[in-house]
N, C-alpha and C positions, 0 to 999 in steps of 0.2 A: 664462427659466429661473427657477425658484422654489426657495427654501430657507428654513429657519427663521432661520439666522444667517449673515450674511456677515462674514468677517474680512478686513480689509485688511492684508496683510503676513504673510509666512511666516518670520519670525524666531523667536527663542525664545518671545517673548510670544504671537505669533500662533499658533504651533504648540501651545503648552500651553493657550491659551484654547480652541482647537479640540478638543483632547483632552478637556478638562474638560467642555465643553458637550456633546460627543458621548456622553461617559459618562453624562450626565444625560438622554440620550434625544433630543437635538436633532439635526436634520439641518443639517450645516455645510458651507459652501463657503469655501475660502481663495483669495483672489486675490493673486498675487505677480507683480511686474513683471519679476523675473529669470526665467531659464529653469530655475533650480534653487532650492531653499529653503535657509534658514539660512546664507547667505553670510557674514554678519558673525560669527555664532556660531563658524564654522570658524576665524576669525582670533583669537578671544579667548585671552588668556593665552599669546600667542605660539604658538597652535595647540594648547596644552595644555588650554585651557578651565577657567579658575578659576570653578567653578560657584557657589560660595557661600563662607561664612566660618563658622568655629566660634564659638560664643558663644550667649548667651541672647537672647531677643527684646529685652530692655532694652538689651543691648549694641548690637544693630542699630539700635534707635531712636536711641540716643545718637550712633552713627556717622553717621546720616542728618541730624543736626542740624535744620535748618529744616523739613524734610519728614517727620521721624520720627513726629510725632503723627499726621499724615495716614496714614502707612503702617502704623501699629500694628495696626489691625484686619486688614489683609491678611496681615500677618506672623503673627498668631495663627491665621488661617484656614489658612495654608500656610507653616509655618516652615521653617528650614533643615534640621532633622532629617527632616521629611516629604519634602523634596526629595531628600535622600540615600537615604531609604527607597524612594522611587519608582524611582530608577535601580537600586538594588540588586535590587528585585523584578523588574525588567526586564533583569537580567543584567549590570549594570555597577556594580562596587564603586567606592567613593571613598576617598580618603585625606586626612588632615589634615597639613599641613606645620607646621614649627615656628612660623611666623608666623601660623598660624590659617587660612591659605588652604586651600580644599578643591578637590581635583582628581580627575578620574576616575583610577582605578588604572592605566589604560593610558596616561594622559597624552595622549590623542588627542581633540581636539574633535570629530572625525568620528564617534567612537563615541557621543558625546552626541547629535549631530544625527541619527544613524541610528536611535536609539531613539525620538526624538520623531516622526520621519517615519514609522517603521514602526508605532508605536502609533496615530498619526492615521489611517493607511490601514486599519489593522485595525478601526478604529471607523467605517469608511466615510466619512471626511472626504474631500470632493472638492477636488482642487487644480486651479486654473486658472493655469498658468504663462505667462510672457511676455505678460501682460496688464496694461497700465498703466491704472489707474483715472483717468478724466478728471473724473468727478463723482459725488457721492452726494447724492441728494435724498430728500425725504420726501413721499409722497402722503397721502391721508386714512387709508389702511390699511397701507401698506407703505413700506419704504425702496426706492429705485430706484438701483442702482449701475450706472454705465456703465463698462465695461472693454473696450477694443478695440471689437470689433463686437458685443459681448454686452451685454444688459441683464439684471441679476440683481435679482429682487424678493425681499425678505427682511423678516421680522418685526422683526429686530434687526440692528444693525451693531456690530462691535467694531473700532475703529481701533487697529492695532498696527504702525504703519508705521515706528516708530523715530524718531530725531531728525534732525539735520542733519550728523552726523559720518560719516566713511567713506562718502560718497555713492556710490562705485563699487560698494558692496555692496547698494545699493538704498535707503539711508536718505537720501533727497534732500529731506526736509522737506515732502513732499506732504501728510502728515497734518495739518499746521498749516492748510493751505489748506482741506481738507475741514471741519475743526473750525470755521473762521471762517465758513463758509457757514451753519453752524447757530448763529451768534451767539457762539461761544466766544472768549475772550481768550487770546492767546498771549504768554507772557513771552519776550522776545527770546532766541533761541537763541545760546549762547556756547560757545566751545571750553572743554572741561574734561578733566582727566586728560590733559594734553598737555605737551610740552616747552616750556620758557620761554626766551624770547630775552632776553639780557642786553645792557645798554648797553656793558658792558666787552667788549673783543674777545679778551682773553687765554684765556677758556675754550675757544675754537676750537683753540688749540694743544694742548689736552689731550683732543681728541675721542676718545672710547672709553675714557678712563681713569675708573675707578669707585672709589667708597668704599662699603664694605659697610654702614656705619651712620652716619648723621649726624642732627643736629637742626637744622631750619630754623625761624627765628622772624621774624616781622614784625608790624607794627602799622599798621592802616589805620583812620582815623577812630575811634579809641579801641577798635577791635576787635583783640584779640591773637590771633595765629594761630601755632600751634606744630605742626609735623609731623616725624615721624622715619621713618627707613628708609634704603634704599640710594639713592645719588646717582650720576649719570653725567654727565660733561661731554660736550657735543655740539658740532656744527659752529658753532652760534651761541648757545650758552648752557648750560642744564642740563636733564637729564631724570632718569629713574629714579623709583621709587615716591614718595620724599620730595618731589621737585619736582612730580610729577604731582598729588599730593594738595594741595600748596600752590596749584597752578594752578586747582584746583576752587574753592578758597576766595577767590581774588582775581579770579576770572572776572568778577564783577559790577563790578569797578573797572577792568579792562583791556579795551580800549585807551583808554578815555575819561578815564583819570586824568590830571591836569594834568602830572605828572612821573613818571619811573620810580619804581617801588616798591622801597625798600631792604629787603633781607633780610640776616639774619645767619645764617651757617652754622657750626655746631660740628662740626668734622671729627674730634674725639676725645671724644665724649660719655661714654665709659667712665671718663674722668678729670675731676676738677675741676682748677682752675688749679694749686693747690698740689701735687696728686698728679702732674700732668703735669710740673711743674717738677722735682720729685724724680726722676721717671722719666727725663727727659732728662739730668739731671746724672749719674744712675747709668750710663746707657748711654754717655755721653761719657767718663766716668772708666774704664769697662771697655774702651773702644775708642779711646784717645786718638790713635792714629796712623792711624785710618781716616778717610776723608773723611766729613764730617758727613752728606751726602746719602745715603750708604750706610747709616749708622747709623740714620737716621730712617725707613728703609724698614720698621722695626719697627712704624710707625704707618700709613704711607701708601705708595702706589706711588711709585717713584723720580721719574717725570716730574712728578708733582704736587709732591713735595718740592722739586725743582729750581725749579719755577715760583714757589713760595712764597718760597724763599730769594732769588730774583731780585727779588721784589716788595719785600723789605726790604733790598735791596742787599748781600746776604750772598754773597760769592764762592763759586762752586760747588766750588772746590778746598779750601775751609776744612776744616781737620782738626778732628775732634770735640774734641780736647784744647785747641784754641785758641778755642773758642766763648766769647765774653765774656758777662757777665751781661746787659748791655743788649741784645745780639743775641739771647740766649736768651729774654728777656722779649718782645721783638718777635715772635719766632718763635711763642711760646706764644699771643700775641694773635691771630696769623694762624690758628693751628690751632683756637682756641676761638671766634674772632669774625671769621671771614672775611666781608667785606662784598661784596655784589653788588647791582646795580640791575636790576630786571626792567622791561624796556621794553614787552614785549608777549608774548602767547601765540603759538605757532605757529598757522597757519591752521586753521580749524574742520574742514576736510576731512581733516586728519590727527589730529583729536582722537579719543580712545578713546570718550568719551561727549559728549553735549550737555547743557549746563546751561541750563535754561529749558524752555518747552513750555506745555502747556495749564494754565491757571490752576487751582490746586487747589481754590479756593473754589467753582468751578463744577462740581466732580465730587463725587458722594456717596461718601465714603470707605468706607462700609459695603458698597457694591455696585459701585463703579467706573462707575456710570451717570451720564450727564450730568444735571445739575440743570435744564438748559434744554430738553432734548429726550428724551422718554420713548423707550426702546429703543436709545439711542445709548450705547455704552460705550467706555472707553479702557483700554489696558493697555501697560505697558512704558515705553520711553524717550520716548514722545510726551508724557507728562505732565511737569509741572515738579517732578520728584523725581530726585535723584541721590545717589550715595554715593562713598566713597573707593575706592582700589584694593583688591583683595583678594576679589572675588566679590560685593561688596555690590550692584552694579548688576544682575548677572544674577538675584540674589535678588529685586530689585524686579520684574524682568520676570516671573519665575515666580509670585510671590505675587499680583501684581495681575492676571495672566492667569488664575490659578485662580479668583479671586473674580469677575472679569468673565465668564469662561466659564460658571461655575455660575449666576450671577445672570441672565445673558442667556438661558440655557436655561430657567430658571424663568419668566422673563418671556414667552417664546414659548409655553411650555406653557399659561400662563394665557389667552393669546390664542386 
C-alpha cells in the first residue's frame, strides 16, 4: 500500500494533521490501534471538550512556560481564534466561559470529534482501524510502516500517537519507541494535570468536598510555584484545577524527591488576614448564639470547617459568641495557610496529560519535522510540550498538527 503521508494515531493531532495535509493536496492514511478514532478527545473536559483558551498568543506562550518559545511559531500559524473559526465554519459554534475556557456551544466532545472525522473523510483521508503499528523504518526512498498484516509505504510520516496517559484510549507510549528507532531522545514521561497524593490522611475524610477558589503555593529548589482555581479533596489527597496545575509544575520532582513537597493553601484568597479577621468578628457578633461551624459556612463547606476546627482542637459545639481571640487567630491561619505535604502524583495512567516526550531540540519548531530524519514529523502530546488546565493542551495538538500536516504535504509535493 502506498501513500504520500502516513499518520500514526487518530486523536485530535492526528486527525487535524491529516485534514491539513489533505487540504494541501497530499494523499493521507491514518493508522489507529483502536476500532474508532478520537477516543481520548471524547473524554476531555468531562466530555464537554475544552477546545482552547481565550487570550493572545503571548498569553499562551507565557502559560506554556518552558516550551512556550518552541510553540510560538505554531501558535502564530494556527492560533486559538483560527481554531474557533474552523469549527464555526463547519457548523459548530464555541463559547468562552468566565475563566477563559472555550467549549463547543453544545458542550459535547462528540460534536468536535464528528467534525474532524467528517472533514477528514470528505478530503479522502483513508483510515486503517484496529491496526497496531509494530515498526516504522526508512528505506532509501520511502518510510515503511508495518501495521498488522499491512505494509504502508509513504514519503513522510507524522507521529501523533499521544503520550502515556489514559492508555486505554490508545495513548500507550508507542510513539516514543518509534522515535527512538530514528535516534530521538525521549524526556521521561511523567504524570501531569493529575490528582496529588498527600502524606496526611485527613483529606480522605473530605472526599468530594470542594472549594471554588484557592491559591496554592510551594517552593522547590528556589523555584516559586503559585496556582489558583478550584480545589477538590479526594480519597487520598487533593484534585481540582488548582491542584492539577500544581501537579504539572512539580512533576519533574515527584516521585524522586527526597521528602514530601510542602504546599500552602489559601482557602480564602478574597481576603487578606486583616480583612478575614474583621469578617469573622463581624459574623460572630451578628450570630453569637449560633454554632461557629454554621456561621463559618459563609466561607467554606460545613464538613471542611468542622475538620479545620478539629485540627486546632476547637470543639464543634463552640458558639460564635464564645470564640476567643487566640482561637480566632489559629482559625485564620488555617484558612489562609493550610499546610499539606505532597507525597506523590496519582499513577500516570490516570493523568490528563503526559509531561515529557520527544526532546524539543531535536524538532524543527518552524516545521515540526525531525532534525535527525528528513520526512519524519511530530504533532501533539508526543513532544515534550504541555500546558495548564483550560484548553491549552488541545491547542498544542491543533497548532502543531496544522504545521506538521502543512509542511509534510509540501515535503511530499517536492518529492
